[in-house]
C-alpha positions as CSV (number, residue, x, y, z in Angstrom):
1,M,0.0,0.0,0.0
2,A,1.2,3.5,-0.8
3,D,2.5,5.8,1.9
4,L,1.0,9.2,2.5
5,R,3.0,12.2,1.2
6,K,5.2,13.8,3.8
7,S,4.3,17.5,3.6
8,L,3.7,18.9,7.0
9,G,6.4,20.9,8.8
10,P,6.6,21.5,12.6
11,V,4.6,24.8,12.5
12,Q,1.8,23.1,10.5
13,L,1.7,20.1,12.8
14,V,1.5,22.4,15.9
15,S,-1.2,24.4,14.3
16,L,-3.2,21.3,13.4
17,G,-2.8,19.9,16.9
18,A,-3.3,23.0,19.0
19,A,-5.8,25.0,16.9
20,G,-7.5,21.8,16.0
21,V,-8.9,21.4,19.6
22,I,-9.0,25.0,20.8
23,G,-12.4,24.9,19.1
24,T,-15.3,27.4,19.1
25,S,-17.8,27.0,22.0
26,W,-15.5,27.6,25.0
27,I,-15.2,31.3,24.4
28,Y,-18.9,31.9,24.5
29,T,-20.0,29.2,26.9
30,N,-17.4,30.2,29.6
31,G,-20.1,32.3,31.2
32,T,-22.0,29.1,31.9
33,Y,-18.9,27.4,33.3
34,F,-18.1,30.5,35.4
35,D,-21.7,30.1,36.9
36,K,-21.2,26.4,37.6
37,Y,-17.6,26.3,38.9
38,G,-16.6,30.0,39.4
39,A,-13.9,31.6,37.3
40,G,-11.3,29.9,39.5
41,G,-12.9,26.5,39.0
42,M,-12.7,26.7,35.3
43,I,-9.3,28.4,35.0
44,F,-7.5,26.4,37.7
45,G,-9.2,23.2,36.6
46,L,-7.8,23.9,33.1
47,V,-4.3,24.2,34.5
48,A,-4.7,20.9,36.4
49,G,-6.2,19.2,33.4
50,A,-3.3,20.4,31.2
51,V,-0.8,18.8,33.6
52,L,-2.6,15.4,33.4
53,A,-3.0,15.7,29.6
54,T,0.7,16.5,29.3
55,F,1.5,13.2,31.2
56,I,-0.6,11.3,28.6
57,A,1.0,13.3,25.7
58,L,4.4,12.1,26.9
59,A,3.4,8.5,26.1
60,Y,2.2,9.6,22.6
61,G,5.3,11.6,22.0
62,E,7.5,8.5,22.6
63,L,5.3,6.2,20.5
64,A,5.0,8.7,17.6
65,S,8.8,9.1,17.6
66,K,9.2,5.3,17.3
67,F,6.4,4.7,14.8
68,P,5.7,7.9,12.8
69,R,2.8,6.3,10.9
70,A,-0.8,7.3,10.3
71,G,-3.3,6.2,12.9
72,G,-2.0,6.8,16.4
73,E,-3.9,4.5,18.8
74,V,-4.6,2.1,15.9
75,V,-0.9,1.6,15.4
76,Y,0.0,1.5,19.1
77,G,-2.9,-0.8,20.0
78,Y,-2.0,-3.2,17.2
79,L,1.6,-3.5,18.2
80,G,0.8,-3.7,21.9
81,F,-2.2,-5.9,22.1
82,G,-3.3,-7.0,18.6
83,R,-6.2,-6.4,16.2
84,G,-9.0,-6.1,18.8
85,V,-7.5,-3.3,20.8
86,A,-6.3,-1.5,17.6
87,F,-9.9,-1.6,16.3
88,A,-11.2,-0.3,19.6
89,G,-8.8,2.6,19.7
90,G,-9.6,3.7,16.1
91,W,-13.3,3.1,16.4
92,L,-13.6,5.2,19.6
93,L,-11.7,8.1,18.2
94,I,-13.7,8.0,14.9
95,G,-16.8,8.2,17.0
96,A,-15.5,11.2,19.0
97,Y,-14.2,13.1,15.9
98,L,-17.3,12.5,13.8
99,S,-19.5,13.8,16.6
100,C,-17.5,17.1,16.5
101,L,-17.6,17.2,12.7
102,A,-21.4,16.7,12.7
103,F,-21.8,19.4,15.3
104,Y,-19.8,21.9,13.1
105,V,-22.1,21.2,10.2
106,T,-24.8,23.3,11.8
107,A,-22.7,25.2,14.3
108,S,-21.1,27.2,11.5
109,G,-24.4,28.5,10.3
110,M,-25.5,29.2,13.9
111,L,-22.5,31.4,14.5
112,L,-23.2,33.3,11.3
113,S,-26.8,33.8,12.3
114,W,-25.6,35.9,15.2
115,V,-24.7,38.7,12.7
116,W,-27.1,37.7,10.0
117,P,-30.5,36.8,11.5
118,A,-31.8,35.8,8.1
119,M,-29.9,32.5,8.6
120,S,-32.5,31.6,11.3
121,R,-35.5,31.6,9.0
122,I,-37.3,28.8,7.2
123,E,-37.4,26.2,10.0
124,L,-37.2,22.7,8.6
125,Y,-37.7,20.6,11.7
126,S,-36.8,20.4,15.4
127,I,-34.8,17.8,17.2
128,A,-34.1,17.8,20.9
129,D,-36.0,21.0,21.2
130,T,-33.6,22.7,18.8
131,P,-34.8,23.9,15.4
132,V,-32.9,23.3,12.2
133,H,-33.2,26.1,9.6
134,L,-32.7,25.7,5.9
135,P,-30.0,28.5,5.4
136,V,-28.0,27.1,8.4
137,L,-28.1,23.6,7.0
138,V,-27.2,24.7,3.4
139,F,-24.3,26.7,4.7
140,G,-23.0,23.9,6.8
141,I,-23.2,21.5,3.9
142,A,-21.2,23.9,1.8
143,V,-18.6,24.4,4.5
144,T,-18.2,20.6,4.9
145,V,-17.7,20.1,1.1
146,A,-15.2,22.9,1.1
147,I,-13.2,21.3,4.0
148,F,-13.2,18.0,2.1
149,A,-11.9,19.7,-1.1
150,L,-9.2,21.4,0.9
151,N,-8.0,18.2,2.6
152,A,-8.2,16.2,-0.6
153,R,-5.9,18.4,-2.5
154,G,-3.1,17.7,-0.1
155,A,-2.2,17.8,3.6
156,E,0.2,20.7,3.0
157,L,-2.6,22.9,1.7
158,G,-4.7,22.2,4.7
159,G,-1.7,22.7,7.0
160,R,-0.9,26.1,5.5
161,T,-4.5,27.2,5.8
162,Q,-4.4,26.0,9.4
163,V,-1.3,28.1,10.1
164,V,-3.0,31.3,8.7
165,L,-6.1,30.7,10.7
166,F,-4.2,29.9,13.9
167,A,-2.0,33.0,13.5
168,A,-5.2,35.1,13.2
169,M,-6.5,33.5,16.4
170,I,-3.3,34.3,18.3
171,V,-3.4,37.9,17.1
172,L,-7.0,38.3,18.3
173,G,-6.3,36.5,21.5
174,L,-3.3,38.8,22.3
175,A,-5.6,41.8,21.7
176,L,-8.0,40.4,24.3
177,V,-5.2,39.6,26.8
178,V,-3.4,43.0,26.5
179,V,-6.6,45.0,26.9
180,G,-8.1,42.7,29.5
181,F,-5.2,42.9,31.8
182,G,-4.3,46.5,31.0
183,A,-7.8,47.9,31.5
184,G,-9.1,45.4,34.0
185,S,-8.4,44.7,37.6
186,P,-7.4,41.7,39.7
187,H,-10.3,42.6,42.0
188,N,-12.6,41.5,39.1
189,F,-11.2,38.0,39.3
190,W,-10.7,37.7,43.1
191,P,-12.2,35.9,44.9
192,P,-12.3,33.4,42.0
193,Y,-15.0,31.2,43.6
194,A,-18.6,31.9,44.7
195,P,-19.0,32.7,48.4
196,G,-19.3,29.5,50.4
197,S,-18.5,27.3,47.4
198,P,-15.8,24.6,48.0
199,A,-12.9,25.7,45.8
200,A,-11.2,22.3,45.7
201,V,-14.4,20.6,44.6
202,D,-15.2,23.2,41.9
203,T,-11.7,22.9,40.5
204,A,-11.8,19.1,40.5
205,R,-15.1,19.1,38.8
206,F,-13.7,20.9,35.8
207,V,-10.5,18.9,35.5
208,I,-12.3,16.2,33.5
209,P,-13.9,18.5,31.0
210,A,-10.6,20.4,30.8
211,M,-8.8,17.2,29.6
212,T,-11.2,16.8,26.7
213,F,-10.4,20.4,25.7
214,L,-6.7,19.3,25.2
215,T,-6.8,16.3,22.9
216,G,-4.7,17.9,20.2
217,F,-1.6,15.9,21.0
218,S,-3.3,12.7,19.7
219,L,-4.0,14.5,16.4
220,V,-0.3,15.1,15.9
221,A,0.4,11.4,16.6
222,I,-2.4,10.4,14.1
223,L,-0.8,12.7,11.4
224,A,2.8,11.6,12.0
225,E,3.1,9.9,8.6
226,D,2.3,13.3,6.9
227,A,5.1,15.0,8.8
228,K,8.4,15.9,7.0
229,I,10.4,16.3,10.2
230,S,12.5,13.8,12.2
231,P,10.8,11.3,14.5
232,R,12.3,13.1,17.5
233,R,10.8,16.4,16.5
234,I,7.4,14.7,16.0
235,G,7.6,13.4,19.6
236,L,8.5,16.8,21.0
237,T,5.7,18.4,18.9
238,V,3.1,16.2,20.5
239,G,3.9,17.6,23.9
240,L,4.2,21.2,22.6
241,T,0.6,21.2,21.4
242,V,-0.7,20.7,24.9
243,V,1.3,23.5,26.3
244,I,0.3,26.0,23.5
245,A,-3.4,25.1,23.6
246,A,-3.6,25.2,27.4
247,A,-1.7,28.6,27.6
248,F,-4.1,30.1,25.0
249,Y,-7.2,28.9,26.9
250,V,-6.0,30.1,30.3
251,V,-4.7,33.5,29.4
252,V,-7.8,34.4,27.3
253,L,-10.2,33.2,29.9
254,L,-8.3,35.0,32.7
255,A,-8.4,38.2,30.7
256,S,-12.1,37.9,30.4
257,A,-12.4,37.5,34.2
258,W,-10.0,40.4,34.6
259,V,-11.8,43.0,32.4
260,Q,-15.0,42.9,34.3
261,P,-16.2,41.0,37.4
262,W,-16.5,37.4,36.4
263,Q,-19.8,37.1,38.3
264,R,-21.4,39.4,35.6
265,T,-20.0,37.2,32.8
266,A,-21.5,34.2,34.6
267,T,-25.0,35.6,33.9
268,T,-24.5,36.0,30.1
269,E,-25.0,33.6,27.2
270,K,-22.0,34.8,25.2
271,G,-19.2,34.6,27.8
272,T,-16.0,36.4,26.7
273,I,-17.8,38.1,23.9
274,A,-20.3,39.7,26.3
275,A,-17.6,40.4,28.9
276,F,-15.5,42.7,26.6
277,T,-18.6,44.3,25.1
278,A,-20.0,45.2,28.5
279,A,-16.6,46.4,29.7
280,G,-16.7,49.1,27.0
281,F,-14.7,47.3,24.3
282,P,-17.2,46.2,21.6
283,A,-14.5,45.8,19.0
284,L,-12.9,43.2,21.3
285,G,-16.2,41.5,21.7
286,W,-16.1,41.1,18.0
287,A,-12.5,39.8,18.3
288,A,-13.7,37.1,20.7
289,Y,-16.5,36.3,18.2
290,G,-13.7,36.0,15.5
291,I,-11.9,33.5,17.7
292,A,-15.0,31.4,17.9
293,V,-15.4,31.5,14.1
294,L,-11.8,30.7,13.4
295,G,-11.8,28.0,16.1
296,L,-14.7,26.3,14.4
297,F,-12.8,26.1,11.1
298,T,-9.5,25.1,12.6
299,S,-11.2,22.2,14.4
300,F,-13.1,21.3,11.3
301,I,-9.9,21.0,9.3
302,A,-7.9,19.1,11.9
303,L,-10.5,16.6,12.9
304,F,-11.5,16.0,9.3
305,T,-7.9,15.2,8.4
306,A,-7.4,13.0,11.5
307,S,-10.6,11.0,11.0
308,A,-9.4,10.0,7.5
309,R,-6.0,8.9,8.8
310,L,-7.6,6.7,11.4
311,M,-9.5,5.0,8.6
312,V,-6.3,4.6,6.6
313,A,-4.6,2.8,9.5
314,M,-7.6,0.6,10.2
315,S,-7.7,-0.3,6.5
316,R,-4.0,-1.2,6.5
317,A,-4.6,-3.4,9.5
318,G,-7.4,-5.2,7.7
319,L,-10.1,-3.7,10.0
320,L,-11.8,-1.7,7.3
321,P,-12.1,-2.2,3.5
322,A,-8.8,-1.8,1.6
323,A,-10.3,1.1,-0.4
324,F,-9.9,3.5,2.6
325,A,-6.1,3.1,2.4
326,R,-5.8,4.1,-1.2
327,V,-3.7,7.2,-1.8
328,H,-4.3,9.7,-4.7
329,P,-1.4,9.4,-7.0
330,R,-1.1,13.2,-7.5
331,W,-2.2,14.7,-4.2
332,G,-0.8,12.0,-1.9
333,T,-4.0,12.0,0.2
334,P,-6.5,9.2,1.2
335,V,-9.3,10.6,-0.9
336,N,-11.6,7.6,-0.3
337,A,-11.3,8.0,3.5
338,L,-11.8,11.7,3.2
339,A,-14.9,11.3,1.1
340,F,-16.4,8.8,3.6
341,T,-15.6,11.2,6.4
342,M,-17.6,13.9,4.6
343,V,-20.5,11.5,4.1
344,L,-20.6,10.5,7.7
345,A,-20.4,14.1,9.0
346,L,-23.2,15.1,6.7
347,A,-25.3,12.0,7.6
348,L,-25.2,13.1,11.3
349,G,-25.0,16.8,10.8
350,W,-28.6,17.2,9.6
351,L,-29.8,16.3,13.1
352,G,-28.8,19.8,14.3
353,K,-26.9,21.2,17.2
354,G,-29.3,20.0,19.9
355,A,-29.2,16.3,19.0
356,I,-25.5,16.3,18.2
357,T,-24.8,17.6,21.7
358,W,-25.8,14.1,22.8
359,F,-23.1,12.6,20.5
360,L,-20.5,15.2,21.8
361,D,-21.1,14.2,25.4
362,T,-20.4,10.6,24.7
363,G,-17.1,11.7,23.2
364,G,-15.6,12.0,26.7
365,V,-16.0,8.2,27.1
366,Y,-14.4,7.5,23.7
367,V,-11.5,9.9,24.3
368,G,-10.8,8.6,27.8
369,L,-10.8,4.9,26.6
370,A,-8.5,5.8,23.7
371,W,-6.1,7.6,26.0
372,F,-6.0,4.6,28.3
373,I,-5.2,2.4,25.2
374,G,-2.4,4.7,24.2
375,V,-0.8,4.7,27.6
376,A,-1.2,1.0,28.2
377,S,0.3,0.3,24.7
378,L,3.4,2.3,25.6
379,Y,4.4,0.0,28.4
380,R,3.4,-3.1,26.5
381,I,5.4,-2.1,23.4
382,R,8.5,-1.4,25.5
383,R,8.4,-4.9,26.9
384,R,7.6,-6.6,23.6
385,Y,10.0,-4.7,21.4
386,P,12.8,-3.4,23.6
387,E,15.1,-3.1,20.5
388,V,12.9,-0.4,19.0
389,R,14.3,3.1,19.7
390,G,12.8,6.4,18.9
391,G,14.1,9.9,19.1
392,Y,12.3,10.6,22.4
393,T,11.8,8.7,25.6
394,V,9.6,9.6,28.6
395,R,11.5,10.3,31.8
396,P,10.4,9.4,34.5
397,S,8.6,6.5,32.9
398,W,5.7,6.5,35.4
399,L,4.3,9.9,34.4
400,P,2.1,8.6,31.6
401,A,0.5,6.1,34.1
402,V,-0.7,9.0,36.2
403,G,-2.4,10.4,33.1
404,G,-3.8,7.0,32.3
405,V,-5.5,6.9,35.7
406,A,-7.0,10.3,34.9
407,A,-8.3,8.9,31.6
408,V,-10.1,6.2,33.6
409,A,-11.5,8.9,35.8
410,V,-13.0,10.5,32.7
411,I,-14.8,7.3,31.9
412,V,-16.1,6.6,35.4
413,M,-17.3,10.2,36.0
414,V,-19.1,10.2,32.6
415,L,-20.7,6.8,33.0
416,V,-21.8,6.8,36.6
417,P,-25.2,8.5,37.1
418,G,-25.2,11.4,39.5
419,T,-21.7,12.7,38.8
420,P,-21.4,16.4,37.7
421,I,-20.7,15.3,34.1
422,A,-22.7,12.1,33.9
423,L,-24.4,11.3,30.5
424,V,-28.0,12.3,30.0
425,W,-30.4,9.4,30.5
426,P,-31.5,7.7,28.3
427,A,-30.4,9.3,25.0
428,E,-26.7,9.5,25.6
429,Y,-26.4,6.0,27.1
430,L,-28.3,4.6,24.1
431,I,-26.0,6.4,21.7
432,L,-23.0,5.0,23.4
433,L,-24.4,1.5,23.4
434,A,-25.4,1.8,19.7
435,W,-21.9,3.0,18.7
436,L,-20.2,0.1,20.6
437,V,-22.6,-2.5,19.2
438,L,-22.0,-1.2,15.6
439,G,-18.3,-1.4,16.3
440,V,-18.6,-5.1,17.5
441,V,-20.5,-5.9,14.3
442,I,-17.9,-4.3,12.0
443,Y,-15.1,-5.9,13.9
444,A,-16.8,-9.3,13.6
445,M,-17.0,-8.8,9.8
446,A,-13.3,-7.9,9.7
447,R,-12.4,-11.1,11.6
448,R,-14.5,-13.1,9.2
449,R,-12.5,-11.8,6.3
450,G,-9.4,-13.1,8.0
451,E,-5.8,-11.9,7.9
452,T,-3.5,-11.8,4.9
453,G,-0.4,-11.7,7.0
454,T,0.9,-8.5,5.5
455,E,-1.1,-6.2,7.9
456,I,1.8,-5.3,10.2
457,V,4.1,-4.2,7.3
458,D,1.3,-2.3,5.7
459,L,0.5,-0.6,9.0
460,L,4.1,0.2,10.0
461,G,6.0,0.4,6.7
462,E,9.7,0.9,7.1
463,H,9.2,1.2,10.9
464,T,8.2,-2.4,11.3
465,P,10.2,-4.1,14.1
466,A,12.8,-6.4,12.6
467,A,11.4,-9.5,14.3
468,L,8.0,-8.9,12.7
469,R,9.4,-7.9,9.3
470,A,11.4,-11.1,9.1
471,S,8.2,-13.2,9.5
472,S,6.1,-11.2,7.1
473,P,5.0,-13.0,3.9
474,R,6.8,-10.2,2.0
475,S,9.9,-11.7,3.4
476,G,8.9,-15.3,2.6
477,S,6.6,-16.6,5.3
478,R,3.2,-15.9,6.9
479,Q,3.3,-13.9,10.1
480,S,0.9,-13.4,13.0
481,A,0.2,-9.9,14.2
482,G,-0.1,-10.8,17.9
């Protein structure tokens, strides 16, 4: 099977990883988070979540430097535990990413309707008490097709576009930070918690959502095959994305709590946008809106690209049809996987923002399980293939395990009823069950097709461990992939 074209430099990788998860809703829903957790709960919870996410990212950095191939958890799970775990890792992340992509189909039009009310006319239907309007849906379909075309023409084109959009986000964010801290006051932020509210509890309650804000490091690992930098630099880039994304979140949110009393922002529906407007800086309110719009497009590009790479890896491993691994001879991109990603995003996107929120909430379970698979695979691969060396090694080696425990906490807190971030009964539990059942069916079909014996070399290419390469049919005998 053909390899993907190496076309992404370090700046493009960082932009895809960091800007790909900074996203859109946090900058206007932070008023709601301030109300629930206090400004301190959200901001300090983000810092704590960033530390734990960094621990997990260290594992991905080492694995990506050893095996810079498309697929991330699919590759690591296959090497560590075999086909079943590889499928689970890929399927979980595809579910999480597609949920986000489907959300963006109508969220893009919703953001536009804030400045162009005509977008909210001609109601087609309503799902989960949220109407879907024709102009919003048409605009979302057009954006999705455009993102597909951008990605299909080459990862480099998408990467360059991402750099430009991310640079614009940083400029707007710096404007908010400079004015927020310059014209605001620490008295607007302090005390950072509501009177009588348990500070430690409010902070801890936001740690889990915060970790899902910082999943960009896994995007870099998934896109490792597209990178035209050394494996060591890929590994370092994985960790750098967490630091950059976390810093951006924290300083912008802190500036919004500095420019006016955060308690006022907690009563608004547009968070940072409303905070700067009410503080007498309407232009910066528009700047915050601009970050929301740019964040939507950067996340759309990055998650679209990553979803296709997961399908490529699963196809190479014999877990999805071989057509998904085909690479366009001119553009060097997996056009079939990209086209299928577009179809799935549109197939879910018509449901509208209200219903898709159910899918987004289940993403915490998918991401937490995938992170646990990544961390567990690190330790298993070290034992199984001690001869494999990358350009980056985690020190001390127990740090990723701490992050892995936090990933399990994500799963427990989301699944157990009554916790602050528990799934909504019954809709979200049914969605979770349906996605898992569908995964079991597809995996059973893959097992029925059997193995050709070439999967490990197709999956890892030149980075296949010597012991496995020697037993591959391409070297003269049939091999088992563990």
